[in-house]
C-alpha positions as CSV (number, residue, x, y, z in Angstrom):
1,M,-35.1,11.7,-41.6
2,R,-32.6,13.0,-39.1
3,H,-34.7,15.4,-37.2
4,R,-33.4,16.2,-33.7
5,K,-30.4,13.9,-34.0
6,R,-27.6,16.4,-34.1
7,R,-24.7,15.6,-31.8
8,S,-21.3,17.1,-31.1
9,K,-18.4,15.3,-32.7
10,L,-15.9,16.8,-30.2
11,S,-13.4,17.3,-33.0
12,M,-12.6,13.6,-33.0
13,M,-12.9,10.6,-35.4
14,T,-15.7,8.2,-34.7
15,A,-13.6,5.5,-33.1
16,H,-11.7,7.9,-31.0
17,R,-14.8,9.7,-29.8
18,N,-16.6,6.4,-28.8
19,A,-13.5,5.2,-26.9
20,T,-13.2,8.5,-25.0
21,L,-16.9,8.6,-24.0
22,R,-16.8,4.9,-22.9
23,N,-13.8,5.5,-20.8
24,M,-15.5,8.5,-19.1
25,V,-18.5,6.4,-18.3
26,R,-16.3,3.7,-16.8
27,S,-14.5,6.1,-14.6
28,L,-17.8,7.7,-13.6
29,F,-19.2,4.4,-12.3
30,K,-15.9,3.6,-10.6
31,H,-15.4,6.9,-8.8
32,Q,-19.0,8.3,-8.9
33,R,-17.5,11.7,-9.7
34,I,-15.1,13.0,-12.4
35,E,-13.9,16.4,-13.7
36,T,-14.0,17.1,-17.4
37,I,-15.1,19.7,-19.9
38,V,-18.8,20.5,-20.5
39,A,-19.0,19.3,-24.1
40,R,-17.7,15.8,-23.2
41,A,-19.8,15.6,-20.1
42,K,-23.0,16.2,-22.1
43,E,-22.2,13.5,-24.6
44,A,-21.1,11.0,-21.9
45,R,-24.3,11.7,-20.0
46,R,-26.4,10.1,-22.7
47,I,-24.5,6.8,-22.4
48,A,-24.4,6.8,-18.5
49,E,-28.1,7.4,-18.0
50,H,-29.0,4.9,-20.8
51,L,-27.0,2.2,-19.0
52,I,-28.6,2.9,-15.6
53,S,-32.1,2.7,-17.1
54,I,-31.2,-0.6,-18.8
55,S,-29.8,-2.1,-15.6
56,K,-33.1,-1.6,-13.7
57,T,-34.3,-4.9,-15.3
58,D,-31.8,-7.4,-14.1
59,S,-31.6,-9.9,-16.9
60,V,-29.0,-11.6,-19.1
61,T,-29.8,-9.4,-22.1
62,A,-29.5,-6.2,-20.0
63,R,-26.1,-7.4,-18.6
64,R,-24.9,-8.2,-22.1
65,R,-25.9,-4.7,-23.4
66,A,-24.1,-3.1,-20.5
67,Y,-21.0,-5.3,-21.1
68,D,-20.9,-4.1,-24.7
69,V,-20.2,-0.6,-23.5
70,L,-18.2,-1.1,-20.2
71,A,-16.2,-4.3,-21.3
72,D,-15.5,-5.1,-17.6
73,R,-17.4,-7.8,-15.7
74,D,-16.6,-6.4,-12.3
75,L,-17.9,-3.0,-13.3
76,V,-21.1,-4.5,-14.8
77,M,-21.6,-6.3,-11.4
78,K,-21.1,-3.0,-9.6
79,L,-23.6,-1.2,-11.9
80,F,-26.4,-3.8,-11.2
81,K,-25.7,-4.5,-7.5
82,E,-24.5,-1.1,-6.1
83,I,-25.3,1.8,-8.4
84,T,-28.8,1.0,-9.8
85,P,-30.4,0.3,-6.4
86,L,-29.7,3.9,-5.5
87,F,-32.1,5.1,-8.2
88,K,-35.1,2.8,-7.5
89,S,-37.4,5.8,-7.0
90,K,-36.2,7.7,-10.0
91,T,-36.9,7.3,-13.7
92,S,-34.5,10.0,-14.9
93,G,-32.0,12.5,-13.7
94,F,-29.3,10.0,-12.7
95,T,-26.4,12.4,-13.4
96,R,-25.7,16.1,-13.1
97,I,-23.2,18.6,-14.5
98,I,-21.8,21.3,-12.2
99,P,-19.7,24.1,-14.0
100,I,-16.6,25.1,-12.0
101,G,-14.9,27.6,-14.2
102,F,-12.5,27.7,-17.1
103,R,-9.3,25.7,-17.8
104,R,-6.0,27.6,-17.7
105,G,-4.4,27.6,-21.1
106,D,-7.1,27.0,-23.7
107,G,-10.0,28.4,-21.7
108,A,-12.2,25.3,-22.0
109,S,-15.2,25.3,-19.6
110,L,-14.7,22.8,-16.9
111,C,-17.3,20.9,-14.9
112,I,-17.9,18.2,-12.4
113,F,-19.8,15.2,-13.8
114,E,-21.3,13.1,-11.0
115,L,-24.1,10.8,-10.0
116,T,-27.0,12.4,-8.2
117,E,-27.2,9.6,-5.7
118,R,-23.8,8.4,-4.4
119,K,-22.8,5.7,-2.0
120,I,-21.0,7.2,1.0
121,V,-17.7,5.5,1.8
122,E,-16.6,6.1,5.4
123,K,-12.9,6.5,5.8
124,K,-11.6,4.7,8.8
125,P,-9.1,6.6,11.0
126,K,-5.6,5.4,10.7
127,K,-4.4,3.4,13.7
128,K,-1.1,4.4,15.3
129,K,1.4,1.7,14.9
130,E,2.2,0.3,18.4
131,K,5.7,-0.8,18.9
132,A,5.6,-4.5,19.6
133,E,7.9,-5.5,22.3
134,K,10.3,-8.0,20.9
135,G,10.4,-11.2,23.1
136,P,13.1,-13.8,23.2
137,A,13.4,-16.1,20.3
138,E,12.2,-19.6,20.5
139,G,14.6,-21.9,22.4
140,Q,16.4,-19.0,24.1
141,E,16.0,-18.0,27.7
142,P,15.2,-14.4,28.6
143,K,18.2,-12.3,29.8
144,V,18.4,-11.4,33.4
145,K,20.1,-8.2,34.6
146,G,23.5,-8.8,36.1
147,Q,23.9,-12.1,34.3
148,V,27.2,-12.5,32.6
149,E,27.2,-14.0,29.2
150,E,29.4,-17.0,28.7
151,K,32.1,-16.7,26.2
152,K,31.7,-19.1,23.3
153,E,34.6,-21.3,22.5
154,P,35.5,-21.5,18.8
155,H,34.4,-24.5,17.0
156,A,36.8,-27.1,15.6
157,H,36.0,-26.3,12.0
158,E,36.6,-22.5,12.4
159,P,40.2,-21.6,11.2
160,K,42.5,-20.2,13.9
161,I,44.3,-16.9,13.1
162,K,48.0,-16.9,14.0
163,T,49.7,-13.7,15.1
164,I,53.2,-13.2,13.6
165,Q,55.6,-11.3,15.8
166,K,57.7,-8.6,14.1
167,S,61.5,-9.5,13.9
168,K,64.2,-7.0,14.8
169,P,65.7,-5.0,11.8
170,T,68.9,-6.4,10.4
171,L,72.2,-4.3,10.0
172,D,71.5,-3.7,6.3
173,E,68.1,-2.3,7.0
174,E,69.4,0.0,9.7
175,K,72.1,1.4,7.3
176,R,69.5,2.0,4.6
177,A,67.3,3.9,7.1
178,E,70.3,6.1,8.1
179,K,71.1,6.9,4.5
180,A,67.5,7.9,3.8
181,K,67.5,10.3,6.8
182,S,70.8,11.9,5.7
183,E,69.5,12.4,2.2
184,D,66.3,14.1,3.6
185,K,68.4,16.5,5.6
186,K,70.5,17.5,2.5
187,A,67.3,18.1,0.5
188,S,65.9,20.4,3.2
189,Q,69.1,22.4,3.3
190,Q,69.1,23.0,-0.4
191,R,65.7,24.7,-0.6
192,G,66.8,27.5,-3.0
193,F,68.3,25.1,-5.6
194,M,65.2,24.7,-7.7
195,K,64.6,28.5,-7.7
196,N,68.1,29.1,-9.2
197,I,67.4,26.6,-12.0
198,R,64.0,28.4,-12.8
199,G,65.8,31.7,-12.9
200,L,68.4,30.4,-15.5
201,F,65.6,29.2,-17.8
202,R,63.8,32.5,-17.6
203,K,67.0,34.4,-18.6
204,R,67.6,32.2,-21.5
205,G,64.0,32.7,-22.7
206,D,64.3,36.5,-22.4
207,R,67.4,36.4,-24.6
């Protein structure tokens, strides 16, 4: 008989639904608080509370049963060492669901799914980075004010750069320069020459 065994399928296939709920339980144990929709939180609540009640007896079989769901050795260790000791005086009511409104878009009812007893993690204030004064490197003497640095002589293996002096221009080069100047002057005097050529082409096109 299946009396009182009706559960929500969450519009998912069986494998997809089981994977989703297990991931929710893992993230709940990691962060101690998650945000989800009410329907999923109610289904994940069964698994989370069952695991906490199993972990109250620290044995090999209990750890194996928890590992079947969580599939993470570090998370199983955290469940047995950190989370379960918070609920020593409780036999039920390990989690709670707090509705917070509706999701924009599809209107799904949102909630906060959290552990009733949580470990408070104190956040340390950030220290201001102090600028460390850079001292002289090893093997170097500290510089003193007014001290003149000695010029380093080039090593023997470093190539020397030779400076080539410019020679005087020859007669041919001077003649070429004068011709270029005279041509520039002629071009500047004949400014309207190109305009006259454009005017001829326009008249021919009009004809």
